[in-house]
C-alpha positions in Angstrom: -6.3 43.9 9.4 -9.1 46.3 10.4 -8.5 49.6 12.3 -11.3 51.5 14.1 -11.9 55.0 13.0 -12.7 57.8 15.4 -16.1 59.4 14.7 -16.5 63.0 13.6 -16.8 65.5 16.5 -20.1 65.0 18.4 -19.9 68.5 20.1 -19.4 70.2 16.7 -22.4 68.3 15.3 -24.5 69.3 18.2 -23.5 72.9 17.9 -24.2 72.9 14.2 -27.7 71.4 14.7 -28.4 74.1 17.3 -27.2 76.8 15.0 -29.3 75.5 12.1 -32.3 75.5 14.4 -31.7 79.1 15.2 -31.3 80.4 11.6 -33.7 82.9 10.1 -35.9 80.3 8.4 -38.6 77.7 9.2 -37.4 74.5 10.9 -36.1 72.1 8.3 -36.6 74.5 5.4 -33.1 73.8 4.0 -33.7 70.1 3.8 -30.7 68.0 3.0 -28.4 71.0 3.1 -28.9 71.1 6.9 -27.8 67.5 7.2 -24.7 68.1 5.1 -23.8 71.2 7.2 -24.0 69.2 10.4 -21.9 66.4 8.9 -19.3 68.8 7.7 -19.1 70.6 11.0 -18.5 67.2 12.7 -15.8 66.3 10.2 -14.0 69.6 10.6 -14.6 69.7 14.4 -15.8 73.3 14.1 -19.0 75.2 14.0 -19.8 76.8 11.7 -17.8 74.7 9.2 -15.8 76.2 6.4 -16.7 75.5 2.8 -14.3 72.9 1.3 -11.7 74.7 -0.7 -9.1 72.0 -1.5 -11.4 69.3 -3.0 -9.5 66.5 -4.7 -10.9 63.7 -6.9 -8.9 60.5 -7.7 -10.1 58.3 -10.5 -8.9 54.7 -10.0 -8.9 53.0 -13.4 -8.9 49.3 -14.1 -10.2 46.6 -16.4 -12.2 43.6 -15.4 -12.1 40.0 -16.6 -15.9 39.8 -16.7 -15.9 42.4 -19.5 -14.8 39.7 -21.9 -18.0 37.8 -21.1 -20.6 40.1 -22.6 -21.7 42.1 -19.6 -21.2 45.6 -21.1 -22.3 47.5 -24.2 -18.7 48.6 -24.8 -15.4 46.9 -25.5 -12.6 46.8 -23.0 -10.4 49.0 -25.2 -12.6 52.0 -24.1 -11.0 51.9 -20.6 -7.5 52.8 -21.8 -8.9 55.3 -24.3 -10.8 57.0 -21.4 -7.7 57.1 -19.2 -5.9 59.0 -22.0 -9.0 61.3 -22.2 -8.8 62.0 -18.5 -5.1 62.9 -18.9 -6.0 65.2 -21.8 -8.8 66.9 -19.8 -11.7 65.9 -22.1 -13.7 63.5 -20.0 -17.1 64.4 -18.4 -15.7 64.6 -14.9 -12.8 66.7 -16.2 -15.3 69.3 -17.3 -17.1 69.3 -14.0 -13.9 69.4 -12.0 -12.7 72.5 -13.8 -16.1 74.1 -13.4 -16.2 73.5 -9.6 -12.5 74.0 -8.7 -11.8 70.3 -8.0 -8.3 68.9 -8.6 -8.6 65.8 -10.7 -6.1 62.9 -10.7 -6.3 59.6 -12.7 -4.3 56.5 -11.8 -3.9 53.2 -13.7 -4.3 50.5 -11.1 -5.4 47.6 -13.4 -5.9 48.8 -16.9 -5.4 46.1 -19.6 -2.9 48.2 -21.4 0.6 49.3 -20.6 -0.3 53.0 -21.3 3.4 53.5 -22.0 2.6 56.8 -23.8 1.4 58.4 -20.6 3.5 59.8 -17.8 5.1 57.4 -15.3 3.3 58.9 -12.3 0.0 57.9 -13.7 1.1 54.3 -13.8 3.1 54.3 -10.5 0.4 52.3 -8.6 -0.3 49.7 -11.3 -1.0 46.3 -9.7 -1.7 44.2 -12.8 -3.4 44.2 -16.1 -7.2 43.5 -15.8 -8.5 41.0 -13.3 -9.8 37.4 -13.3 -13.4 36.8 -14.4 -15.2 36.5 -11.1 -17.7 33.9 -12.1 -14.9 31.6 -13.0 -12.0 32.5 -10.8 -10.7 35.0 -8.2 -10.3 38.6 -9.4 -6.9 39.0 -7.6 -4.4 37.0 -5.7 -3.9 37.8 -2.0 -0.6 39.6 -2.9 -2.4 41.7 -5.5 -5.0 42.7 -2.9 -2.3 43.7 -0.5 -0.6 45.8 -3.2 -3.9 47.5 -4.2 -4.8 48.3 -0.6 -1.3 49.8 0.0 -1.7 51.9 -3.2 -5.0 53.3 -2.0 -3.7 54.1 1.4 -0.7 55.8 0.0 -2.7 57.9 -2.4 -5.0 59.0 0.4 -2.0 60.1 2.4 -0.6 62.0 -0.5 -3.9 63.8 -1.1 -4.4 64.6 2.6 -0.8 65.8 2.7 -1.7 68.6 0.3 -4.3 69.9 2.8 -7.3 68.3 1.0 -10.5 69.0 3.0 -12.8 66.8 0.8 -11.9 63.8 -1.2 -13.8 62.0 -4.0 -13.0 58.5 -5.4 -13.9 58.1 -9.0 -13.8 55.0 -11.3 -13.1 54.0 -14.8 -13.3 50.5 -16.2 -15.5 48.8 -18.7 -17.5 46.0 -16.9 -16.9 47.5 -13.4 -20.6 47.6 -12.4 -20.5 43.8 -12.4 -17.9 43.3 -9.6 -19.4 46.3 -7.8 -22.8 44.7 -7.8 -21.3 41.4 -6.7 -19.5 43.0 -3.8 -22.7 44.8 -2.7 -24.7 41.6 -3.0 -22.1 39.7 -0.9 -22.1 42.4 1.9 -25.9 42.8 2.0 -26.6 39.1 1.5 -28.9 39.7 -1.4 -29.4 37.7 -4.7 -28.2 39.2 -8.0 -31.7 39.8 -9.4 -32.4 42.3 -6.7 -29.5 44.6 -7.5 -28.1 44.1 -10.9 -28.4 47.1 -13.1 -27.9 48.0 -16.8 -24.5 49.6 -16.4 -23.5 51.1 -19.7 -27.1 50.6 -21.0 -27.3 46.9 -21.8 -30.5 45.3 -23.2 -32.7 42.8 -21.5 -31.0 39.7 -22.7 -27.6 41.0 -21.6 -29.0 42.1 -18.2 -30.3 38.6 -17.6 -26.8 37.2 -18.6 -25.1 39.7 -16.3 -27.4 38.7 -13.4 -26.7 35.1 -13.9 -22.9 35.8 -14.0 -23.1 37.6 -10.7 -25.1 34.8 -9.1 -22.4 32.3 -10.3 -19.7 34.5 -8.8 -21.5 34.7 -5.5 -21.9 30.9 -5.4 -18.3 30.3 -6.3 -17.1 32.6 -3.6 -19.6 31.6 -0.9 -18.2 31.6 2.6 -15.5 34.2 1.8 -17.5 37.4 2.5 -16.5 38.2 6.1 -12.9 39.2 5.6 -12.7 42.3 3.4 -9.4 41.4 1.8 -10.6 37.9 0.9 -13.8 39.4 -0.4 -11.9 41.8 -2.7 -9.7 38.9 -3.9 -12.8 36.8 -4.8 -15.1 39.4 -6.2 -13.4 42.7 -6.6 -10.6 44.2 -8.7 -7.4 46.1 -8.1 -9.0 49.5 -8.8 -12.0 48.8 -6.4 -9.6 47.6 -3.7 -7.5 50.7 -4.1 -10.6 52.9 -3.9 -11.8 51.1 -0.7 -8.4 51.6 1.0 -8.3 55.2 -0.2 -11.6 55.9 1.5 -10.7 54.0 4.6 -7.5 55.8 5.0 -9.1 59.2 4.4 -11.5 58.5 7.2 -8.6 57.5 9.5 -6.9 60.8 8.6 -10.1 62.7 9.4 -10.7 63.8 5.8 -14.4 63.6 4.6 -15.3 61.7 1.5 -18.0 62.4 -1.0 -19.3 59.2 -2.7 -20.2 58.8 -6.3 -22.0 56.0 -8.1 -22.3 52.2 -7.7 -18.5 51.4 -7.9 -17.6 54.1 -5.4 -20.4 53.0 -3.0 -19.3 49.3 -3.3 -15.8 50.4 -2.4 -17.2 52.4 0.5 -19.0 49.3 1.9 -15.7 47.5 1.9 -13.9 50.6 3.3 -16.2 50.5 6.3 -15.1 46.9 6.9 -11.4 47.7 6.4 -11.8 50.5 8.9 -15.0 50.2 11.0 -16.6 53.5 11.5 -15.2 55.0 8.3 -18.8 55.4 6.9 -19.4 58.3 9.3 -16.9 60.3 7.3 -18.8 59.6 4.0 -21.6 61.6 2.4 -23.5 60.6 -0.8 -23.0 62.9 -3.7 -25.8 61.5 -5.9 -28.1 58.6 -6.6 -27.2 56.6 -9.7 -29.6 54.5 -11.7 -28.0 51.3 -10.5 -30.3 49.6 -8.0 -27.2 48.2 -6.0 -26.1 51.7 -5.3 -29.3 52.7 -3.6 -29.4 49.5 -1.5 -25.8 50.1 -0.4 -26.5 53.7 0.5 -29.4 52.5 2.6 -27.0 50.1 4.4 -24.5 52.9 5.0 -27.3 55.2 6.2 -26.7 57.8 3.6 -29.2 59.9 1.6 -27.8 61.4 -1.7 -27.7 65.1 -2.4 -28.5 64.8 -6.1 -30.9 62.5 -8.0 -30.3 63.4 -11.7 -30.5 59.9 -13.3 -26.7 60.0 -13.8 -24.7 56.8 -14.5 -21.5 58.0 -15.9 -19.2 57.1 -13.0 -15.8 58.7 -13.1 -16.7 60.6 -9.8 -18.9 62.9 -11.9 -22.0 62.8 -9.7 -19.9 63.5 -6.6 -18.1 66.4 -8.3 -21.4 67.8 -9.5 -22.5 67.8 -5.8 -19.5 69.8 -4.5 -21.3 73.2 -4.9 -24.1 71.9 -2.6 -21.6 70.9 0.0 -20.0 74.3 -0.1 -23.5 75.9 0.0 -24.4 73.9 3.1 -21.3 75.3 4.9 -21.9 78.8 3.7 -25.5 78.9 4.8 -24.5 77.6 8.3 -21.7 80.1 8.5 -23.2 83.3 6.9 -27.0 83.1 7.3 -28.5 85.4 9.9 -29.9 84.0 13.1 -33.6 84.5 13.7 -32.9 86.0 17.1 -30.9 88.8 15.4 -33.6 89.5 12.9 -36.3 89.8 15.6 -34.0 91.8 17.8 
């Protein structure tokens, strides 16, 4: 069931745009920071906006059946190992989160490991182990999609309940760029060869195989792309479904979301179908090297803040962009007006 989302405040956006036009600088001189300031003012319904102080990132982890079919440069065992590393604080996004004051949480939604050595709260939203290989069968049952969507909504409510003023959805799962690309291809109506990327750094032969696998998945699931839950069952995974619901619910609650790489953006496309209008509450943290991500961002009407050639996932690109979001708010709030300078 879809639920419309109220848009960010138009009066606050208008006031922010007017204030930016009056700052002591040439028109447009702050570039994308101006756009982010206006977006943040609308989301907060205040001008000037406050810099986000309670930023929270949730990494939804899961394995993918396609990873057993030679689409990644790494074995599936890496997913569980990385979840343990997140818990220990040693992952790339963990470092960035500490640096930028972002609270990081990792959840096992579909990892192909019981992770019994980790705390129970980390496994509280587990839907299943791994997913079906999407070129051969559905990723999830209808019941599993329902459970994953419920998990994502609950997590968003938990994070919003702490007073979060900016949320990030991260990902971890070997092979996850394959279902992400398939979902984006299905939503955009594009063939796999226009948007399949190298993921973990695969070679040309593996890229051709991955592209063919996605085309086979799209053909198998043809006619099932309009309903977001059925789309997730056919081509998604538990972790991507939870991420989509997390973003959709955040938008419904009026909490802005900073998007990460191709998996995050694939989930965002689905989120905007689960809750039409949700995309107005999203901003793009960075541009990844995956072609599907750029195409999906164009569909969402979003321009990334950073373009650093990153492809780590985990929410890392979005977390790296958090200082820029804060800077946009501070400039809008604290920079002098040209009229004051000129007297």
